[in-house]
N, C-alpha and C positions, 0 to 999 in steps of 0.2 A: 309528211303523208300528217293528212285534212283527222284530224275527230272527230267522231260522232257520240257529238250529246244525246246520254241512253233515254228513256221515254216513262215518262214515271205515271202511275196508275194513279187518279187524282181524287176524290169524294164528287159528288153535281155538282154541291155546292161554289168548290174549291178549283168546277173545270166552269162556270157559268156567273164567276169574278175573271174569272181567267179572262171569256169575250163581251165578258161587257167595258175593260178593257183596251174591244178593240171597236169599242163606237164611234159609229159616224154622227155627228151629231148639229143637224141641218135648221135652220128655224123658216121659215116655210111665208107663205108674203104674206099669208094670213094674224100670226105670232101664231103658229101653233110650232111645232117640231115635230120631226121628222128624225128615228134611229135605224142605220143598215148595221149587221156588225157582216160583216166582209167577208168573215173564218168563215161562216157558220151559209152554200148559198141562199139566202131565196131572201132570207132573215132578214123581215123591216117593216117597220111596226112607229105607234105618233102615238102623240098626248099634247094634253090645250097647255102646259107648261114643260121649260128646262126637266121637271121635274117630276113631270108625274107621265113621261115617256119614259125617264132612269125604271122605274116600279116596272110600265108593260114591259122595256124593254123585258128585263127580268124574268117576269114571267112569261115573254114569247123565247125563251130562250132554255127555258125548262121543258117548252111541249114542244120544242124544238127540238127538243133531245129524248121525247120519250116520243113521238111521234118515229121519227128516225129509228130507233130502237123498236119497237114496236111491227115495220113494217125493214126489218132486219136491210137499210137503210147504212154506210158507215156514218161514225161518226167519225171529224175531222183533228188531227191534234192541234194543239194547239200549243205555240210556245214551249213546245218539247215536253205536253203534256194529252191524257186522253185521262175523258172517265170513265168510274168507275163503271 
């Protein structure tokens, strides 16, 4: 018998932190960094440095959630958590 882990509702800050853990960082040929968050469809961003890319990604995740809420789109569960 398999047990399903209960889904937890978390704050937006916690949800963003969970999404960032799934970030795939790629250094481009020109030295800039691209970041993709596969758990949030279509979310890709970049920065001149890896640190800037990380900051841009956090902003992009927050924007992705805001737009999804605005249009009534589904916000996916991440690691057993959903955003409030």
